[in-house]
DRENPASE-724958 format. One record per residue (C-alpha): residue number from 1; residue in one letter; y, x, z. Coordinates in steps of 0.001 Angstrom, whole numbers. Example, Ala and Ser with C-alpha at 12.3 -4.5 7.8 and 13.67 -1.06 7.14 Angstrom:
<nodes>
  seq  type        y        x        z
    1     A    -4500    12300     7800
    2     S    -1060    13670     7140
</nodes>
This chain:
<nodes>
  seq  type        y        x        z
    1     M     2512   -22036     6836
    2     P     2136   -18296     7519
    3     S     2258   -15855     4637
    4     R     -915   -14139     3480
    5     I      326   -10939     5152
    6     D     1016   -12658     8485
    7     A    -2307   -14510     8361
    8     T    -4183   -11275     7708
    9     F    -2647    -9439    10656
   10     A    -3278   -12466    12869
   11     R    -6944   -12447    11838
   12     C    -7258    -8714    12480
   13     R    -5656    -9102    15911
   14     A    -8053   -11926    16724
   15     E   -10924    -9630    15765
   16     G    -9501    -6874    17960
   17     R    -9016    -4360    15181
   18     A    -6523    -2682    12899
   19     A    -6036    -3797     9302
   20     L    -7127    -1545     6448
   21     V    -4506    -1280     3707
   22     T    -5651      360      464
   23     Y    -3543     1765    -2371
   24     V    -4588     2241    -5974
   25     M    -2502     2771    -9097
   26     A    -2194     -113   -11556
   27     G    -3784      715   -14889
   28     D    -5590     3866   -13719
   29     P    -7474     4981   -15760
   30     D    -7330     1826   -17915
   31     P    -6458    -1832   -17259
   32     E   -10012    -3217   -17119
   33     T   -11267     -552   -14719
   34     S    -8132     -971   -12623
   35     L    -8792    -4697   -12302
   36     A   -12450    -4081   -11397
   37     V   -11375    -1639    -8672
   38     L    -8820    -4106    -7319
   39     Q   -11439    -6854    -7202
   40     A   -13911    -4575    -5401
   41     L   -11547    -3507    -2622
   42     P   -11649    -6680     -453
   43     R   -15439    -6852     -776
   44     A   -15618    -3261      493
   45     G   -13492    -4007     3570
   46     A    -9838    -3737     2514
   47     D    -7603    -6296     4229
   48     I    -4372    -5736     2277
   49     L    -3965    -4260    -1197
   50     E    -1131    -2034    -2343
   51     F     -916    -1823    -6133
   52     G     1090     1117    -7408
   53     L     3558      573   -10234
   54     P     3407     3663   -12497
   55     F     6693     5458   -13031
   56     T     7673     8618   -14872
   57     D     9526    10239   -11934
   58     P     7619     9420    -8718
   59     M     9595    11616    -6320
   60     A     7816    10558    -3093
   61     D     4287    10880    -4446
   62     G     1979    13852    -4207
   63     P      -78    15385    -7027
   64     A    -2937    12857    -6878
   65     I     -762     9758    -7226
   66     Q     1537    11445    -9746
   67     A    -1505    12213   -11907
   68     A    -2755     8634   -11505
   69     G      595     7315   -12681
   70     L      516     9564   -15724
   71     R    -3003     8406   -16583
   72     A    -1875     4801   -16315
   73     L     1236     5356   -18416
   74     K     -850     7161   -21045
   75     A    -3125     4118   -21152
   76     G      -77     1935   -21826
   77     Q      492      428   -18380
   78     T     3829    -1356   -17915
   79     L     5397    -3582   -15292
   80     Q     4512    -6645   -17369
   81     K      892    -5534   -17682
   82     T      793    -4851   -13939
   83     L     1923    -8402   -13235
   84     D     -760    -9611   -15642
   85     L    -3441    -7666   -13730
   86     I    -2333    -9270   -10473
   87     R    -2482   -12718   -12069
   88     R    -6043   -11994   -13170
   89     F    -6942   -10782    -9689
   90     R    -5466   -13929    -8157
   91     A    -7680   -16088   -10363
   92     G   -10611   -14977    -8209
   93     D    -8941   -14183    -4881
   94     S    -6322   -16440    -3368
   95     D    -6367   -14938      133
   96     T    -5991   -11141       63
   97     P    -2350    -9997      314
   98     V    -1104    -7903    -2612
   99     I     1887    -5608    -2256
  100     L     3504    -3953    -5259
  101     M     4626     -408    -4426
  102     G     6832     1715    -6609
  103     Y    10362     2624    -7619
  104     F    13396      536    -8479
  105     N    14020     1735   -12049
  106     P    11288     -350   -13775
  107     I    12324    -3427   -11784
  108     H    15996    -2905   -12634
  109     T    15121    -2489   -16299
  110     Y    13027    -5674   -16249
  111     G    15839    -7542   -14492
  112     V    15769    -8279   -10771
  113     A    15915   -12073   -10988
  114     A    13313   -12249   -13754
  115     F    11074    -9797   -11904
  116     L    11195   -11712    -8625
  117     D    10317   -14981   -10353
  118     A     7434   -13288   -12175
  119     A     6232   -11569    -8990
  120     V     6060   -14849    -7080
  121     E     4301   -16564    -9986
  122     A     1777   -13712   -10253
  123     G      864   -13971    -6580
  124     I     2541   -10890    -5128
  125     D     3207   -11092    -1389
  126     G     5475    -8119     -752
  127     L     7285    -5121    -2169
  128     I     7590    -1486    -1158
  129     V    10345      187    -3154
  130     V    10668     3693    -1829
  131     D    13992     4676    -3378
  132     L    16100     1763    -2100
  133     P    17580     2526     1353
  134     P    18889     -212     3669
  135     E    22411      380     2369
  136     E    21224    -1039     -988
  137     D    19607    -4199      422
  138     S    21703    -6448    -1793
  139     E    20085    -4922    -4908
  140     L    16551    -6194    -4274
  141     C    15633    -6616     -609
  142     L    17750    -9677      162
  143     P    16978   -11464    -3116
  144     A    13265   -10765    -2542
  145     L    13394   -12227      969
  146     E    15084   -15345     -405
  147     K    12106   -15773    -2750
  148     G     9629   -15460      107
  149     L     8543   -11922     -726
  150     A     8217    -9490     2172
  151     F    10287    -6344     1734
  152     I     8392    -3614     3553
  153     R    10346     -599     4719
  154     L     9149     2907     5458
  155     A     9920     4763     8684
  156     T     9266     8501     8915
  157     P     9047    11180    11609
  158     T    12748    11837    10992
  159     T    13782     8176    11511
  160     D    15378     8427    14957
  161     D    16379     5620    17305
  162     A    19897     5559    15871
  163     R    18626     4985    12325
  164     L    15703     2708    13146
  165     P    17677     -561    13569
  166     A    19062     -211    10023
  167     V    15564      422     8658
  168     L    14163    -2609    10490
  169     A    17045    -5027     9889
  170     N    15626    -6812     6832
  171     T    12060    -5552     6932
  172     A     9342    -8200     6698
  173     G     5553    -8245     6650
  174     F     5028    -4963     8447
  175     V     6610    -1571     9033
  176     Y     5026     1313     7154
  177     Y     5135     4493     9233
  178     V     4839     7652     7159
  179     S     2844     9974     9407
  180     I     3990    13265     7891
  181     T     7141    14637     6353
  182     G     6931    15361     2657
  183     I     4959    13817     -199
  184     T     1755    11812     -138
  185     G    -1695    13295      237
  186     T     -710    16843     1151
  187     A    -1404    17188     4894
  188     T    -3332    15711     7812
  189     P    -1242    13938    10460
  190     D    -1082    14849    14136
  191     F    -2788    11748    15503
  192     G    -1323    12083    18991
  193     K     2228    12234    17646
  194     V     1510     9308    15335
  195     A      470     7091    18261
  196     Q     3670     8015    20118
  197     A     5768     7207    17050
  198     V     4063     3842    16566
  199     E     4712     2979    20206
  200     R     8384     3930    19823
  201     I     8808     1813    16686
  202     G     7015    -1061    18391
  203     R     9696    -1138    21069
  204     H    12211    -2082    18345
  205     T    10249    -4737    16427
  206     D     7617    -7440    16711
  207     L     6305    -6615    13250
  208     P     2936    -4867    12864
  209     V     3220    -1103    12407
  210     V      827      479     9932
  211     V      369     4191     9347
  212     G     -192     6000     6079
  213     F      -44     9418     4385
  214     G    -2788    11957     5018
  215     V    -5642     9568     5919
  216     K    -8679    10802     4017
  217     S   -11833     9774     5896
  218     G   -13416     7253     8201
  219     A   -12770     9588    11121
  220     H    -9061     9749    10227
  221     A    -8930     5951     9934
  222     E   -10571     5593    13338
  223     A    -8087     7987    14952
  224     I    -5091     6154    13467
  225     A    -6505     2699    14241
  226     R    -6625     3453    17966
  227     G    -2839     3307    18137
  228     A    -1625     1290    15138
  229     D    -1839    -2227    13745
  230     G    -3048     -936    10402
  231     V    -4136     2119     8436
  232     V    -3009     2841     4871
  233     V    -5099     4991     2537
  234     G    -3946     5911     -940
  235     S    -4315     9478    -2182
  236     A    -7924     9764     -999
  237     L    -8874     6661    -3013
  238     V    -6973     7852    -6061
  239     D    -8751    11213    -5737
  240     A   -12136     9490    -5491
  241     L   -11406     7572    -8675
  242     H   -10213    10723   -10450
  243     R   -13352    12664    -9531
  244     S   -15487     9898   -11049
  245     L   -13889    10148   -14511
  246     D   -15400    12037   -17424
  247     G   -13850    15130   -18988
  248     E   -11561    12983   -21122
  249     G   -10275    11023   -18147
  250     R   -12285     7906   -18954
  251     A   -14027     5649   -16463
  252     Q   -17765     5993   -16019
  253     A   -20445     3687   -14625
  254     G   -19826     4922   -11077
  255     T   -16028     4793   -11044
  256     V   -15619     1493    -9172
  257     A   -18357     2434    -6697
  258     A   -16697     5800    -6031
  259     V   -13638     3975    -4714
  260     S   -15380     1103    -2951
  261     D   -17854     3414    -1173
  262     L   -14963     5327      387
  263     V   -13287     2035     1358
  264     R   -16457     1020     3206
  265     E   -16353     4294     5149
  266     L   -12674     3798     5980
  267     A   -13216      182     7033
  268     A   -16080     1237     9300
  269     G   -13840     3860    10885
  270     A   -11035     1391    11533
  271     R   -13465    -1074    13063
  272     A   -15125     1598    15214
  273     A   -11786     2246    16901
  274     A   -11525    -1420    17806
  275     R   -14992    -1442    19358
  276     T   -14203     1527    21601
  277     A   -10630      509    22446
</nodes>
């Protein structure tokens, strides 16, 4: 039986389009609003959900996601509470893939074996752990694969053909191509160069290649979707949520809609590329 991730990419291919992958931070700005946002994303057109695990030292994240993590931590979000949110999401959605994205320290503190068991039980499909290189695969990647969890690796503009085989060796689910150098949400990618990079990576793997970092609008999603198997959007959604909060950083009546409205625009852009391809 194919995994939820594999089944989703197969469905998107059958529909002649790229997948839309959305990222939001767990517990931002509070657990109940975070769950409501997560539940709204598939209805708005998201195909795969990335749920950020808040961490005190998010070295790869830009200002928007760093601020989201701090809001979540201030509201008391933990790894255990993040797993609980995913369990609650799964109670109403058994089909949409959920990927937990974050850093190794909270997982190490929780205990790798205990975490992997809890992740499978909660309904997580894959992991993106940005600070574990291929040389550290024995720490988490290989044990995760043994449990049936996809371990999704990032490739960047500086990942050359000599390094790429190591990056791809134990990658599962899909390859996440980071379209710019630097931190999240700080620049707009060169769409022509992105398409070339995706084609190059595709020569080394049969896995879908999705592109993230710097995608902020439906037009951006459409441009990326012309040459990739999927489009990832994170900082723009986190920004939309942030702008909807009141002066004290609390959710308002329009907070969920602020995120889901942008997801609808992004989904329309990704699908428009398929129609003109």
